[in-house]
N, C-alpha and C positions, 0 to 999 in steps of 0.2 A: 887643788887648784893648779891649772897649767900656768907655767911662767910666761910672761909677755915676751914677744919677740924683741930682740935688741934693735932690729932695724926699724927706723922711723917709718919707712914705707910699709913694712908688714904690719906695724901697729896701726897705721892709718887704715889699711885695707880691712883689718879685723874689726876695727871700730865701725867702719862703714857697713860691714855685713851685719853687725849686731843692730845698728840703727835701722837697716832695711828690714830685718826680720821683725823688729818691734813695730815698724810702720805697717808691714803687711798684716800682722796680727791685729793691729788696731783697725785697719781697713776692713778686715774680715768681720770683726765684731760690728763695725758700723754698717756694712752692706748686708750682712747676713750670709747664711750658708746657701750655696747654690743647689737648688732642687729642681727636678723636672716638673714642668707645668704644661697644661693644655689650653689653647686659646678657645674662647667662646666664638663660634662661627655661625654664619647663616647658610642654609642650603636645604635641599630636598630631604625629607625624612619620611620614611615608610614604617608604619607599625603593622606587624603581622603575627599570626598564630601558625605555628608549624606543627603538624601532627601526621601520623601514619594512618592510612585508611585502606579501603578496598574498593574495587570496582563492584558495583551492586547490581545484581539481577533483580529487576522489579518483581518478578514472580516466576515460579516454575510450574509447568503444567505436566502432570503425570498422566500419561496415556495408558489405560488399562483395558483388558479384554472384557466385553460385556457378556460373553458366553464362552464356555469351554470349547476347544477345538484344536485342530492341527494347523500350524502355520504353513502356508504354501509359498509366501513371498514377503520379503522385507525390502522396501524400496529405498531406504535411506541408511546412511551411516552417521556415526558421531561427527559433529561439526558441520553437517550439511545444512544449508538454508532451505526452508520450506515456505510454501505459499498457502494462503487460505484454501481449504478444500482439497489440497493435494493428498492423494492416497499414500499412506505410509506403510501399511501392512495389510495382508489379506489372510483370512482363514479359509479352510476347505468349506465351500458353500454348496456342494452338490445336493445334500439332503435338504438344505434350506430352500434351494431353488425348486425342488420337487414339491415341498410344502406350499410354496407360493403358487405354483401351477395348479395344485389341487384346490387351493382357496379361490383362485381365479375361475376355475371350472364351477365351483359351488356358487359363486356370485353370478356367473352366467346362467345357471339353472334357475336361480331365484328371479333374475330379471326376466327370463323367458316365461316363467310361470306368471309373473305380474302382467306381462304383455298378453299372455293367453287369456287371462281374466278380462282384461280391458278390450281385447280385440275379438274374442270368440265366446267365452263363457257368458259374459254379460249380455250380448245380443241374443244368444241361444236361450238364455233364461227368460229374457223379455219376450221372445217369440213363444216360448212355452207358456208363459203367463197369459199372453193374448189368446192362445188357442184354448187354454183352460177356461178363460173368461167366456169365450164364445160357446164352449161346450156347456158351461153353467147356464148361460142365457137360454140356450136351446133346451136344456133339461128343465129349466124353470117354466118355460112356455109350455113344454109338453106336459108337465105336472098340472099346470093351471087348466089346460085343455081337457086332460083326462078327468080332473075333478069335476069340471062342468058337465062332462058327458055322463059321469057316474051319477051326478045329481039328477040328470034327466032320465036315467035308467037305461042308457045305451051301453054303458060299460059296467063291469062288475067291480066291487070294492077291491078285489085282488089286483086288478089292473092299476088301480090308484096306488096301491102299496108298491107295486113294481116301479111306477113312475116316481114315487117318493124316494125309493132307494137310488134310482138313477140320479135324481137331483142331489141327494146327499153325497154321492160319489163325485159328481161334477164340482160341488162346492168344496169338497176336500182337496180335489186336484187343483182348484183355483188358489186355495190358501197355500198349498205347497209351492205352486209357481210363484206366488207373491213373495214367499219366504226366500226362495232361491234368488229372485231378483234383488231383494233387499240384502242378501248375503254377498252378492257380487258387486254391490255399489261400493264406491271408495270408502265409505264409512262402515261398510258391512263387515261381518265377522271373518269371512273367507279372505277378503281383501286385506284386512288388518293382520291376519295370520301370515299372509304371503309377504306383506311389507315387513313384518317382524323378522321373518326368515331372511328377507333381503338385507335388513340391517345387520343381522347376525353374520351373514356371508361377507358383508363389507368389513365388519370388525375383524373377522377371521383373516381376510386378505390383508388388512392393515397390520395385524400382528405378524403375519408371515413376512411382509415387506420390511417391518421394523427389525425382525430377527435376522433377515438377510442383510440389512444395512449394518447390523452389528458384526458381520463377518469381515468388515474392513474398518480400519482406523484411518481417519482423515485429519489433517491439520486444522484446528479450529481458527487459527490466525497465522499471520506471517511470523516466522521466528527461526530458531536454529536448534538442531538436535544436540542435546547435552549428553544424554546417556541412551545406549541401546542395550537392552537386556534380553534379546530374543534372536533366534536364528531360524531360517527355514527348516521345517521338519519337526520343530519343537511342538509338544502338546502343552497348551497353556490352559490355566484354570480361570474361571470368571473372577474379575477383580485384581488379577496380578498386573503389576506395573510393567509394561513392556518398553515404553519409550518415555524420556523426559525432555520437554521442550522449554526453551527460553524464548519468550515472546520478543518480537522485534520492537523495541521501544527506545526512547531517548536514553542514552547512556547516563548512568548516575554513579556517583561515588558516595560512600558512607564512611564517616569518621567519628570517633568519640573525642570530644573536646572537654578538657578539665573544667569543672563547674566554676572555678574561679575566673574563667575567661568569658562567661556567658554575657556579661555586660558589654563586651567588645564586639559581639556578633550581631549581624543584621542581615535580613534577606536582601539579595541583590549584590552582596559583596563579591568581588572577583578573587580568583585564586590562580596561582601557578602550580601546576602539577607535573610530576614526573613519575613514571613507573620504575620500581626498583630494578626491573630487568633492563630498562633503558634509561639510566640516570642522566644521560647527556641530552635527552630530548624532552622538552617541556611542551605542555599544551594548556589551554585555558579552561576554566570552569567557573561556575557561578553558584553561590549559595541559594538554594531554593526551598530548603526545609530545615527548621530548627525544632527539635522535639519539645513539646510543651512541659515535659517533666524530666527531672534529673534521675538517672539510674543510681539509686542509693548505694548499691553494692560497689559500683565502679567509681562513684563520685564524678560522673561525667554526663554530658548531654550528647545525644546523637544529632549529627548535622549531615545533611545530604547536599550534594552539589551536582548541578546539571552540566554535562559536557556537550556543548553545541556541535563541535567538530571533533569527534573522537578519532585518534590516530588508528590506522589499520591494525597495528600490533596489539591494541588494547583488548584484553580478554576478561571474561567473567572471573571474579574472585582474585584478580591480580592485586598485589600489594602496591600502593602508591604513596608517595610523599606529597603532602598538600600544604601549600603556603598561602594562607588566606590573608588578603589585604583588609585590615580592619580600620586603618586610617592612613591618610597621606597628606603631607604638607609640602607645598611647592617651595616655600621659603620659611624655614623654621629656625629660630635661635636655638642652638643646641650645644650640648657638651657630651663628652664620653660618659657612659654609665659608670665607669670605674672611678669617676670623681665624686659620685654621690655618697654621702654618709647618712646612715639611718634611712636608707632608700625606701623601705617598706612602711615607714612611720607616717604620721599625718603631717610632719614638718621635716621633710628631707632637707639637708643642707650641704654646702660645700665649703672648703677653705679656699678663699680667693686672695690673690696677691694684689694689694693696693698700696702704691707708694712704698713698695719694698717691705710691707708688713703683711703677715698672714692674718686674715680676718674671717670670722665665721659668718656665712650668709645663708639664711633660710630661703628656700625657693618654692615657687609654685610651678608644678610641672604639667606638661601636656602629653603629647604622644610619646610613647616609649618604643623606639625602634630597635633594630638589632645592634646592640652595643652602644646606642646613643639615646639621649632623651631630650625632649623639647623643654625649653625654659620659657615659661610665660611671664614670670616676675622674679626679680632678684639680681639679674646680671645684664650686662650690656655687651654687645659685640666687641671683640678684641680683648676683653678682660681675660686674665689667666687664672686657672683653677688647678689645685694640686691634687694628685692622686689620693684616693681615700686610704690607700695602703700606707701612706706616710703619716707617722705620728707627729704632728706639728701643733704646738701650742698656739692658741690665739694670741696675737700681739708680737709674735716672734718675727724678727727681721729675717727676710730670706731674699735670695736672688733667684728669679725664675729663669730656668733654662728651658726655653720653649721647645716643645716636642710636637710638631704639627701633624705627625702621622695619625694621631688619634682624632 
């Protein structure tokens, strides 16, 4: 034990220091330990889901050759925009054009033959039938007259036989003429055969024209060339993919969202998006598709977003960062998420400082934003909550050192 100072003044100062220390210790016990605390505040709060996705190509069209041949021209390069009906590639078509010309000639012959039947053969056959009918009438009259004269004894039976033979010949010629007329009628055998040949000629021409059309590839719709796998001079086989097109359609994004967040998603929600290649430039998107089933292997659900005004730099398959607004409150009572204890339980709670004493307070929460949560029940604006990282017993006296940064 140290000896007391001999000087009365020194003894007095020492005694005062001891009393002060005891008083400070007593005050510390009465007021409690100074701990950092965050105030409950009101303000805008935004809840979102952030995930990485890609620019989605709605579909890809593979353009392939319909027949084998030598490529004579390729009119597009990768990245070129194309319009509906634009010719993209041509094959050597000299032989196909010759086949078409031959088919056209065959069709012309069939049409001429049909006209010939209608304009010449049918009238000639009818004229022949009329002449044969007249000859038959004459032969019939001659036979009747000869028979009468034979009966009277003026002619011999041999003359009647000769008249009968003439009548038979005339009758045969009449039947032949009638058959020829019938054959040349529209429903007749000759006309039907000619029309069948005409149909065959038309089919042959259609086939030749179709094969000639196969010698060129045209864009079925507006879009952009993604891949070009052919050069002029190449010999290609039927079915080989030569060009790949991406149709011109509204730009979409696709992203896989963890299945635990499905309940937060809804059609029409807006999102802020940035391409990884251009992180400082944001553009807007809207949720327009949520897959009806969860991918069991990934544990996620596919979400697609429409981009009404895509930036010029956006390209197919680009990686993008997507921040989907799932809820927004203009004025929400809120606290830092770091103040929550048992945050994932059914009864999350905080340690709140009331009248200098730490108290446990169970909360009902609303929107969960980035680093902050909405308090629906349990706290009032201006109250102070302690960080969850501090081990503070309920009922302990504390002095809250307000930290407004959170």
